[in-house]
N, C-alpha and C positions, 0 to 999 in steps of 0.2 A: 589558318585563315580560310581554307576551303571548307572546314567543318562549320565555321561561323557563317559562311555564305550559304551553305546547305541548310543550316538551321533557319536562317532568315527566310529562305525560299519556302521552307515548310510552313513557317508562320504565315506567310502571305497566302499560301495555298490552303490554309485551314478553312473549312466550310464556314460560310457566314452564320449558319444557325448555331455552330458551336460558340462563336464569338458572342452571339446574343444570349445563349445559355450561360455564358460566363457572367454576364450582367445579372441575370436572374439568380445565379448561384451566389454572387457577391452579396446581394441584399438578403437572400435567404439565410446564409450562414452568418452574416453580421447580426441578424436577429437572434439566431441560435446562440451565438457566443455572448450576446447581451444577457440572455436568460441564464446560461451556464455560469457566467461570472457573477451575476448579481441576484440570482434567485435566493441564495442563503441570506444575505443581509436584508433583502426585501421582505421575505416571508417571516423571518424572525422579528423584524421591526413592525410590520404593518398587520400581520396576522397574530403573532404571539406577543406583540407589544413590548419587546425588549431589545436593547442593543448591548446589554451587558453579557459578555461571553462567559461569565462565571456563574450565571443563574441557571436554575433547572429549566426554566421556560426556553432559554436560548438553546440549550441542549436538545430539548424536545423539538423545537422549531427546526434545528439543523437535521435531526432525524427525519422530520416530516418532509423536508426537501428531498432527502434520499428516497423516501417512500414514493413521492410524486414522480421523481425521475425514473425509478424502477418501474412504476406503473405505466408511464407513457412509453418507455422503451419496450416493455413486454407487449403492451397493447398494439404498439406500432408494428412490431414483428408479426403479431397475429393478423392484423389487418392487411399486411403485405401479401398474404395468401389470397386475399379477395380482390386485390387490385387488378389482376389480369382480366377478370370478367368486365370490369368497368372500362379499362383501357381498350378492350376489344370492341366495346359498344360505342364509346365516346371518343376514343383516341387518347394517346398518352399525354399529349400537350395540354389538352383541355382538362383532363383529370388532374394533372400536376398543378395547373393554375388554380383549380378549385380547392385542391388540398392545401396549397399555400395560403389561399384566402382564409380558409378555416383556421389554419394555424396562426395566422396573424390576428384573427379575432380572439383566439385562445390566449395569446400573449397579452393583448390589451385588456382582456377581461380580468386578468390578475389584479389590475388596479382597483376593481370593485369588490374583491373578495376579502372578507374579514373573518370568515369561519373556516377552520382547518379542514372540515369535511367537504366544504364547497370547493376547496382547492382542486379536487379531482375533476371538476367540470372543465375548467380551462385546459387541464392536462389531457383530457379526452380529445379535445380539439387539436392540441399540439401533437398527440399521437397520430391522428389522421394525417397531419402534415408530414410527420416523421416517416410514416410508412411509404410515402411518395418520395420524399427527399432522398432517402437512402437507396432508392431503386430506379425510379423513372429517368432522371437525368443521365444515368450511366447506360441505360438501355437505349436512349436516344442517340447518345454518342456512338455506341456500338453499331446501331442500325445505319447510321449515316457515314461511317468511316470505311473507306476501302481497306481491303485486307493488308495492303502494303503500308498503310498509314495508321492502322489500328493502334499499335503500341505507342506511337508518337502522340496521337490525339488523346489517348487516355492519360499519358504522362503529362501532357500540357494541361489537360482538364483538371488534374489534381491540384493545380495552382488556384483553381476557383474556390478551393476550401482554404488553402494556405493564406492567400492574400486577404480575405476578410478577417481571418484569425489575427493576422499581424495588425491590420487596421483597427480591429476592436481592442486589442491589447494596448495599442498606442493611443487611441483617441477617446475610448469610453470613459476612462478615469478622468481625463481633462474635461470632457463634456459634463460628466456627472457633477464634478466639483464646481465648475465655473458657470454652467448654464442651468443646472438643476439644484444648486445649493446643497449638493450631496444627498439629495432625496432619490434613492436608487429606484424607487417605484417608477419614476419617470424614465429611467434608463430602460426598464423592462418595456414600458409603453413604446419607447423609441424603437426597441427591437421588434415589437409587434407591427409598428408602422413600416419598418423596413421590410418585413415579410409581406405585408399587404402590397407594398410597392413591387416586390418581386412577382407577386401573383398578377398584378395589372400588366406588367411587362410580358409575362408569360402568355396572357390572353392575347396580346397584340402580335406575338410571334408565332402563334399556333398555326395560322393559315399558311405562313411561309414554310414551316416545317412540313405541314400536310402536303403542300404543293410539291416540295422537293421529293417527298416520299412517293409521289405518284409519277415522277419523271422516269 
């Protein structure tokens, strides 16, 4: 019982900015999971014009999804080396908000792509977001966590990835079938809109984080 009480106390003592980052993370990762789950059926159907898994075009389309994912992951890792110069000049919160906005545009842009080579354009934008998603939120948590609460805050913050994953796995299939008539391209767009919403929220909390940083 004492452990439960102590845990609840720590939750209540959690910095407000981490709670706000939780919201940003939720919509960010919800968008990412929408892409990861539905990129293959979307790209094979709307770019390679097939839904038949036994055809050569479907196999090529599936491979192309792998190329795009590998491309944005590699590019995102490279861009991560350049983030510090931007965060030093503009601040981590602002850079993260802009990166999320660019990533949201990239996801929604997939809706308009019909050429396999043009697919790399939205994934360049997604790579920019990924370079920030995989680093900046964790730097912010580390900077704003006292040493005695660092481990707890990071453990708690890990749920900001788990919760949207569970939500996406639970709801996206239902939404796609019942609201989008199983047209997965709209699920990808929904993911893009979710990431755009995350960027807007991040823009609104940047001043709070900056103010706390100066205290």
